[in-house]
C-alpha positions, 0 to 999 in steps of 0.5 A: 509431052509431044513436040513443043509444050510443055509449055511454059508450063507453067507451063506442060503441056504442050511447051517444053520450056523447061522446067525446074528443080525447086519447089514452085512458088508464085514465080516458079514452075513445078518440078520437072520429074523424070516421068515427063520424058517427051516433048511436043513440037508446036506453034499455034493459038489460044488463051489459057489459065496456067501457072506463070511464064507466058501462061495465064487466065482470062478467056472468061473476061477477054471480050469485056476487058478488051472492049473497055481497054479500046474505049479508054485508049484515048485518055492520057493522064497528065502524069504521062506527059513526063513519059512523052517528054523522055521519049521525045528527048531520047528520039532527038538527042540519044547518041545513036538512033533508037527504035520506036518499038524498042522504046515502047516495049521498054515502057510497057514492060517497065509499067507492068514490072511495077505491079510486082506481079509475075502473071502480068506481062507484055507478050510479043514475038516468041512469048506471044506465040507461046501463049497462043500455042499452048491450048489452041487444040492444034499446032503447026509442026510435024506431029511426033513425040520425041525423047532423048535416046542413045545420045541423039533424039529418038521418035517415041511415036508420030501422031496419027494422021500428022505430017510425020505419020504421013511421011513414014516416021516410025517409033524408035526412029533415031533423028541423027540430024535436023536440017544438016545439024547433028543432034548428038547430045541435044536436049528435046527442047533444042530439038523441038525448037529446031524442028517446029515451024510454020505450016507449009514450011519443010524440015529435013531429018536424017533418020537411022532405022536399024542399020539404015540411015536416010533423009526424010523431008516433011512439010509442016502442017496443022496437027491436033493436040490430044489432051485427054487419054484413058485406059482401064487400070492394070490394078483394077479393070473396073477403074478407068484411069483418065489423064488430062494434060491441060485444058484446051479447046476440045478437052471437054469433047475428048473427056466425054469420048474417053469416058464413054469408051471406058464405060463400054470397056467395063469401067464403073469408076474413074481416076482423073489424073491431073498431075503436072497439068498446068491449067488451060482455058477457063471455059473448059475447066467449067465445062469439064467440072460441070460433068461431075456435079449436079446441076446447081452445085458450085464450080467456082467464084470469081471476084474482081477488084470491086463488087461481089464474087460471081458464082458459077454453077454446074448445068446444061449450059456447060455440060450439055447434060452429060453427067458422070455419077460413078465414084471418082478420085482425082490425082494432083501434085505440085504441078497441078495448077490454076484450071486444074485446081478449079476442076479439083476444088469443085469436085473436092468441095461440091461433090466431096471427091477425094484428092490423092497426091501432093499439095497443088501449085496454088494459083488463084488469080485470073488474067485477061489478055488484051490484043495490041497488034497482030503479034503482041498482047498484054496480060494482066491479072484482073480477078481472084478466083475462089473455090466453091466455099469461097476459099482463096488458094493463092500460094497455098494450093489444095491439100489432098485428102490422101497424101502420097509422095513420089519416090525420092528418085522421081525428083532427082535432077536430070543428068546434063547430057551436054557435059561429059564427067570423067574419073577423078572429078567432082560434080553434082551430076556424078552424085546423081549418076551414082545414085541411079547406078545404085538403083541398078544394083551397083552398091556404091558407097561413094554417092557424094559426087566424086568419080572414084575407081568404083564408080568408073567400074560401075559406069563400065558395067552399066555401059556393057549391059546397055550396049553402049561404048565402054569408056567408063566416062559419063558421056551423053549416051550414058547419061541419057540411058541413065535418065531413061532407067529412072524414067522407066522405074518411075513409070512402073512404080507410081505410088500415087496412082496405086493409092488413087485406084485403091481409094476409088475402088473402096468407095460406094456410090 
């Protein structure tokens, strides 16, 4: 991720709402895995299909539904008289003055709550901004990927051409403070919310680079978000591995460029990695899926409250004639949702592409976003989306053809860097730390969360190896280093990717 995401991810994507230690249901988000180590600071605008929170679906129906909503706005049913009476009573007689905006917001939220639908929401303020940021294809910020490191926030890399890049920020720079506030023990979520801001405003970072410490003031600007990356597999140089983090404004263009580039490098087949992809713009799901299907093949169906399902098929109207005929395998997990499920189901059913990994999230409904004011909107569920064959995946998800799980440690909870654990205490964090230390060869017999003498010795040994202050305590810097060892291990040991590459390599055209 980079500066903000995430992403109510369902939110990834580019928001860093966090996240998630339980298996997802219709209201939860996917597990936060150790391999998701950075977060993108952002602030911009768009519409999406996603898994929950401020994410939703509906670009396809936005225009018509908005027109209908505006046409009907003057009609007020008789039952609303009671609502108006209560409003008048509160305004006239409540013992303290009340805000019209607060009362109206409460009424709207109460109305939507009766639907018992986590995807139907009133969005204003930060929620409005979060929805519109997620898949705009650009954001307002400084443009740098960050992660936790040595108890502070570390720059992974500045985005090329971004304000951070132009200001001279470099990989491995440590952000010691933001606008004078120390980042000691901060999470990437807190750092992202503090650094991000509107175009034209500035943020001052205290940077430690090697033995030097200095300040950099960066004026925030518009930074493009890259949602598609690709490279040849280390396992097989004829397999191009393409990762799509979300379906944003320019995902189809980025995908075409990535495929073209990989073909030139020698790729003759592809793995499309949609793990932890929370969704995005519906038109982008249609346009990207169409590239992999023959014209006329079904991509998806959409069924509103009344009428027959509307069927969407591949064709030049979506892909402009750009086709991928090479063998393809798609990677999914419990964080693959909505638009990524549309893409996956289209390829699985219409092209007989094999899905590898875990069962997907299971969001089979579409939301429509209706603007209310310049900084508020309402999002309600208006339709189901169905797979090419008419299946409805709501709460079920897509079942992979080749089931592969993450290593157990990939789902361990992140260590809480805000709290220090010491010898003689008991805590969940201690138990997780003991397991991580064993991954490093500690051979501890106590992994139930009691901080015994053997654990203290193992912590001191770990601190020595990683050149940390040798205190024997699980402090912020030590916990960050322990988290990073699992991140690194998960990156090196990816059984899903290994299987996906092997699967597509074995396929014939």
